[in-house]
C-alpha positions in Angstrom: 7.3 -7.3 -7.8 4.3 -9.4 -7.3 5.0 -13.1 -6.4 2.4 -16.0 -6.4 2.8 -19.4 -4.7 1.4 -22.4 -3.0 1.0 -24.3 0.4 2.3 -27.6 0.8 1.9 -29.9 3.7 4.2 -33.0 3.7 1.9 -34.2 6.3 -0.7 -35.0 3.8 1.2 -35.8 0.7 3.6 -38.6 -0.6 6.8 -37.7 -1.9 5.8 -38.4 -5.4 2.8 -36.1 -5.0 5.0 -33.2 -3.6 7.3 -33.8 -6.6 4.5 -33.4 -9.0 2.9 -30.5 -7.4 6.2 -28.5 -7.3 6.7 -29.3 -10.7 3.3 -28.0 -11.8 3.6 -24.9 -9.5 7.0 -24.1 -11.0 5.5 -24.3 -14.6 2.9 -21.8 -13.6 5.6 -19.4 -12.3 5.0 -19.9 -8.6 8.2 -18.7 -6.8 6.9 -19.0 -3.1 5.7 -21.8 -0.9 4.2 -21.9 2.6 4.2 -24.9 5.1 3.8 -25.5 8.7 6.4 -27.5 10.8 3.9 -27.6 13.6 0.6 -29.3 12.5 1.5 -32.4 14.9 1.8 -30.1 17.7 -1.4 -28.3 16.9 -3.6 -31.5 16.9 -4.2 -31.9 13.2 -4.9 -35.4 12.2 -1.9 -37.1 10.6 0.3 -34.1 11.3 4.1 -35.1 11.3 6.5 -34.3 14.0 8.6 -31.1 13.4 11.9 -33.1 13.0 10.6 -35.6 10.4 13.2 -35.9 7.7 10.5 -35.5 5.1 10.8 -31.7 5.6 14.3 -31.3 4.7 13.7 -33.5 1.5 10.8 -31.1 0.7 12.7 -27.9 1.3 15.5 -29.3 -1.1 12.9 -29.9 -3.8 11.6 -26.5 -3.6 14.9 -24.8 -3.6 16.0 -26.7 -6.6 13.0 -25.4 -8.3 13.5 -22.1 -7.4 10.6 -21.8 -4.9 11.3 -20.0 -1.6 9.6 -21.9 1.3 8.5 -20.1 4.3 8.1 -22.4 7.5 5.6 -21.7 10.3 7.4 -22.0 13.5 7.3 -21.4 17.3 9.7 -21.5 20.2 8.9 -25.4 20.3 10.3 -25.8 16.8 13.3 -23.7 17.6 14.0 -25.9 20.5 13.5 -29.2 18.4 16.2 -28.0 15.9 18.6 -26.3 18.4 17.9 -22.9 17.0 17.8 -19.7 19.3 17.0 -16.0 18.3 20.5 -15.4 17.6 21.5 -18.6 16.0 19.5 -19.5 13.0 22.0 -21.8 11.5 20.0 -24.8 12.0 17.2 -23.4 9.8 19.8 -22.5 7.1 21.0 -26.2 7.2 17.5 -27.4 7.0 17.0 -25.5 3.7 14.7 -22.7 5.0 15.4 -19.1 4.1 12.2 -17.8 5.6 10.6 -18.5 8.9 7.1 -17.3 10.1 7.2 -16.6 14.0 3.9 -17.9 15.2 4.5 -17.4 18.9 6.8 -17.9 21.7 9.2 -14.9 21.2 9.1 -11.3 22.3 9.5 -8.3 20.0 13.2 -7.8 20.9 13.6 -11.6 20.1 12.4 -10.9 16.6 14.6 -7.9 16.2 17.6 -10.2 16.9 16.4 -12.6 14.3 16.4 -9.9 11.7 20.0 -9.5 12.2 21.1 -12.9 11.3 23.9 -13.1 9.0 22.4 -15.6 6.6 19.7 -13.5 4.9 16.9 -15.6 6.4 13.7 -13.6 6.2 11.7 -13.3 9.4 8.1 -13.2 8.9 5.9 -11.5 11.5 2.1 -12.3 11.8 0.2 -9.6 9.8 -3.1 -10.5 11.7 -2.4 -8.0 14.5 -4.5 -5.8 16.7 -3.8 -2.0 16.3 -5.0 -1.1 19.8 -3.1 1.5 21.8 -1.3 -1.4 23.8 -0.6 -3.5 20.8 2.8 -5.2 20.6 3.0 -4.4 16.8 4.2 -0.8 17.4 7.3 -1.7 19.5 8.1 -4.6 17.1 7.9 -2.3 13.9 9.9 0.5 15.7 12.4 -2.1 17.2 13.2 -3.7 13.7 13.4 -0.2 12.1 15.8 1.2 14.7 17.9 -1.8 15.7 17.2 -4.6 13.4 17.4 -5.2 9.5 14.2 -4.3 7.6 15.7 -6.2 4.5 15.1 -9.4 6.5 11.7 -8.4 7.9 8.3 -9.4 6.1 4.7 -10.0 7.2 2.0 -12.7 6.5 -1.5 -12.7 7.3 -3.3 -15.7 8.9 -5.3 -18.1 6.9 -8.7 -19.5 8.2 -9.9 -23.0 7.5 -13.0 -22.7 9.6 -15.9 -21.0 7.7 -17.0 -17.8 9.1 -13.5 -17.0 10.8 -11.8 -15.1 8.3 -10.7 -11.5 8.2 -12.9 -8.6 6.9 -11.4 -6.4 3.9 -11.4 -3.4 6.3 -9.2 -5.1 8.9 -6.7 -6.3 6.4 -6.7 -2.8 4.5 -6.0 -1.1 7.9 -2.9 -3.5 8.7 -1.5 -3.2 5.2 -1.5 0.5 5.4 0.6 0.5 8.7 2.9 -2.3 7.3 3.5 -0.2 4.3 4.5 2.8 6.3 7.5 0.7 7.5 8.3 -0.6 3.9 7.4 -4.3 4.8 6.5 -6.6 2.1 3.2 -8.7 2.8 1.8 -12.1 2.1 -1.9 -13.3 2.3 -3.6 -16.3 1.1 -6.6 -17.3 -1.2 -8.8 -20.5 -1.4 -8.6 -23.2 -4.0 -12.1 -24.3 -5.2 -10.7 -27.7 -6.3 -8.4 -28.8 -3.6 -9.2 -31.9 -1.4 -10.3 -31.0 2.1 -7.6 -32.7 4.2 -6.9 -29.7 6.6 -10.4 -28.7 6.8 -12.8 -31.5 6.5 -15.7 -29.5 7.9 -15.0 -26.4 6.0 -14.2 -25.0 2.6 -11.0 -23.3 1.2 -8.3 -21.6 3.4 -8.3 -17.9 2.6 -7.3 -14.8 4.5 -10.5 -12.8 3.6 -13.7 -14.5 4.6 -15.5 -13.2 1.5 -12.8 -14.9 -0.6 -13.8 -18.5 0.5 -15.9 -19.3 -2.3 -14.3 -17.0 -4.9 -12.1 -18.4 -7.8 -8.5 -17.9 -6.6 -7.4 -15.5 -9.6 -10.5 -13.1 -8.6 -9.5 -13.2 -5.0 -5.9 -12.6 -5.8 -6.5 -9.5 -7.9 -8.3 -8.0 -4.8 -5.4 -8.8 -2.5 -3.0 -7.2 -5.0 -5.2 -4.2 -5.4 -5.2 -3.8 -1.5 -1.5 -3.6 -1.4 -0.5 -7.3 -0.8 2.8 -8.2 -2.6 2.7 -12.1 -2.4 -0.6 -14.2 -2.9 -0.4 -17.9 -1.8 -3.0 -20.6 -2.2 -3.7 -21.8 1.3 -5.1 -25.1 0.5 -3.2 -28.3 0.2 -3.5 -29.0 -3.4 -4.7 -26.3 -6.1 -5.7 -27.4 -9.7 -3.6 -26.6 -12.7 -6.2 -24.1 -14.0 -5.9 -22.0 -10.8 -2.1 -22.1 -10.7 -2.1 -21.0 -14.4 -4.4 -18.2 -13.8 -2.6 -17.0 -10.7 0.8 -17.2 -12.5 -0.5 -15.0 -15.2 -1.3 -12.2 -12.9 2.3 -11.4 -11.9 3.0 -9.1 -14.8 -0.4 -7.6 -15.4 -0.9 -4.0 -14.0 -4.6 -4.0 -14.7 -7.6 -5.9 -13.3 -9.2 -8.6 -15.4 -12.9 -8.7 -14.9 -15.0 -11.7 -16.3 -17.9 -11.1 -18.5 -20.7 -13.3 -19.8 -21.6 -11.7 -23.2 -25.0 -12.0 -24.8 -25.2 -14.3 -27.9 -25.6 -11.6 -30.5 -22.5 -9.7 -29.6 -20.0 -9.6 -32.4 -16.6 -11.4 -32.2 -15.1 -8.2 -33.3 -16.3 -6.3 -30.2 -15.4 -9.0 -27.9 -11.9 -9.2 -29.2 -11.6 -5.5 -29.1 -12.6 -5.3 -25.5 -10.5 -8.4 -24.4 -7.4 -6.6 -25.7 -8.0 -3.0 -24.6 -7.1 -1.6 -21.2 -10.0 0.4 -20.1 -10.0 3.3 -17.6 -12.8 5.0 -15.8 -13.6 8.6 -16.7 -12.2 11.1 -14.2 -15.6 12.8 -13.6 -17.1 9.8 -11.8 -20.8 9.0 -12.4 -23.3 7.9 -9.9 -24.9 5.1 -11.8 -22.0 3.5 -13.7 -18.3 3.0 -14.6 -17.8 5.0 -18.0 -14.9 4.0 -20.2 -14.0 5.7 -23.4 -11.1 3.6 -25.1 -13.2 2.2 -27.8 -15.4 5.3 -28.5 -16.3 5.4 -32.0 -16.9 1.6 -32.3 -20.2 1.4 -34.5 -22.8 -0.7 -33.1 -26.3 -0.6 -34.4 -29.2 -0.5 -31.9 -29.8 -4.0 -30.6 -31.0 -5.3 -27.3 -31.9 -2.0 -25.8 -33.3 -3.4 -22.6 -33.5 -2.3 -18.9 -30.0 -2.2 -17.5 -29.7 -4.3 -14.3 -26.7 -3.8 -11.9 -23.4 -5.2 -13.1 -24.6 -5.2 -16.9 -22.1 -4.2 -19.4 -23.3 -1.9 -22.2 -22.0 -0.1 -25.2 -23.6 3.0 -26.7 -25.0 2.4 -30.3 -25.0 4.7 -33.2 -28.0 6.5 -32.1 -25.9 8.0 -29.2 -24.1 10.1 -31.8 -20.9 11.5 -30.1 -21.2 9.0 -27.2 -21.2 5.8 -29.7 -18.8 3.3 -28.5 -18.6 4.4 -24.9 -18.5 1.3 -22.6 -20.5 1.2 -19.3 -20.6 -1.0 -16.4 -23.7 -0.4 -14.5 -23.5 0.1 -10.6 -27.2 0.2 -10.1 -30.4 -0.7 -11.9 -31.5 1.8 -14.8 -34.2 1.9 -17.2 -33.8 1.0 -21.0 -32.4 3.5 -23.2 -32.7 3.2 -27.0 -29.0 4.5 -27.6 -27.6 1.8 -25.3 -27.1 -1.8 -26.1 -26.7 -4.3 -23.2 -23.9 -6.7 -24.3 -23.4 -8.7 -21.2 -23.1 -9.1 -17.4 -20.5 -9.4 -14.8 -21.8 -12.5 -12.7 -18.7 -13.0 -10.5 -15.7 -10.5 -9.6 -18.0 -7.8 -8.4 -15.6 -7.4 -5.7 -13.0 -5.9 -8.2 -15.4 -3.1 -9.4 -14.9 -0.9 -6.5 -11.2 -0.6 -7.3 -12.1 0.7 -10.7 -14.9 2.9 -9.3 -13.0 4.5 -6.2 -9.4 4.0 -7.0 -9.4 4.3 -10.7 -7.6 0.7 -11.5 -7.3 0.1 -15.1 -9.2 -3.1 -16.2 -9.8 -5.3 -19.1 -13.2 -7.3 -19.9 -12.5 -10.8 -20.1 -15.0 -13.2 -21.9 -16.2 -16.2 -19.9 -18.9 -17.5 -22.0 -22.0 -16.5 -24.0 -25.5 -16.5 -22.4 
């Protein structure tokens, strides 16, 4: 089942701010959270020491709200709390039921950790190299053969610095390998509203570089389409509207593609499209995505103009048996007197390839009118 969540850094928030953010996250169906216990060690300005008591208070608040926290740790954090690969009790006492191993341990150490009796999930770094000498292969095989796969998950890195995020192709390759072993996967999207406490010289904290300036709910839909199981906001504080839109995605088995409709389009047609799950015809077109679910809907000829790439159209009554066919243009095309241009997709282009090449169902969601 899909999950969505937040990232929280007690280093940069007061306890009142933490409580408020957790409350708002819970209201929007967030069930996961990420934090790092090592920002101070990594040289972030204002970073707390790993053993600061505020962390335990924070974990307790999340647990009481039904939000599972994953803490980013290294061998230094283990030593600070007196934990070892075969003794994770200190993390249990701290209130952590998931830890992300960010360095300092061998594959065999991680295998040992997955066998802990407390059900603490051990999260590997999903941002790995797949070269022939990569350590990922002995790790995955080791957990499969000698560890507990039920306690083994993965999470991609996030990237505060502009220009350093992953490509979609890299993430897709790693997801495919992890899925072969049945590993559940987490990745991050950026907030477009968050303060920049962690990235004063950058913008957003996503996994994929092309998501950095994209609305969180559009980026999250692409991650889910790629096979990610849990999507977290990487930034310190997301806006309520971002949390609400992310929370709404967990039960949807279709993509939501935003459309700006032309001013003359009827409310009836907009309502029809917003409430109809569309699918692409199986005989893929070179020019467009064709959907037949509202075929027969009667629209008189109006605004039969040249169709630019990402225009949304409906075949009018002159189209006879094609009347009501919906098309999303994937290249520029000339005007056609049987086709009304009803709107355009101005953002969310990244989602169209999953409709076109992987046949994902979708809805056209109105943004505003031109």
